[in-house]
C-alpha positions, 0 to 999 in steps of 0.5 A, a space after each residue: 393281095 395274098 390269101 393264106 388258108 390253113 386247115 388243122 386236124 387236132 388230136 384228142 377226144 371230140 370235146 377236147 378238140 372242140 375246146 382247143 379249136 374254140 380257144 384257138 379261134 378266139 386268139 386268132 380273131 384278135 390278131 387283126 387288131 395286133 398285126 398291122 399287115 393282117 387285112 382280115 381274118 376268118 376262122 371256122 370250126 368244122 361242124 360236120 362229124 363225118 369230116 376229119 379236119 377241125 379248124 380252117 383259117 383264112 387270112 388276107 395280107 398284102 404280099 407274100 412277105 407279109 405272110 412271113 411277117 404275120 407268121 413270126 409276129 409274137 401275137 401269132 406265135 402265142 395263138 399258135 402255141 395253143 395248138 401245142 400237143 393237139 395238132 395232128 396235121 396242118 395244110 396250107 395254101 397261099 395264093 394271090 388274088 
C-alpha cells in the first residue's frame, strides 16, 4: 500500500483561505466513491493560526502506479482545480507501508 501525503499553503486572506480549504476538502472527501484505486482519503484543515500551511490530505492507494491513476482521474483534476489562483505552495511524500 502507498500513503500519499500532500500539504498545501494557500494565498489570500484568512477567510478566503478557509473558504477555499473547505471547498477543497469537500471535493476530496467525495473522491473514494469515484476513483476505484483510492482506498481511503483523509483531509485536515489547519486550525493553528501560528502555522503557515493550510490543508493536508492523506490518500491510500495500492501501488505507486495507482498514485498516477488517482492524480489523472477527472474527478481529482476537478477537485484540484478548486485551488487555482489560491495555491501558494505544495509539498508531497509518497511511501510504502
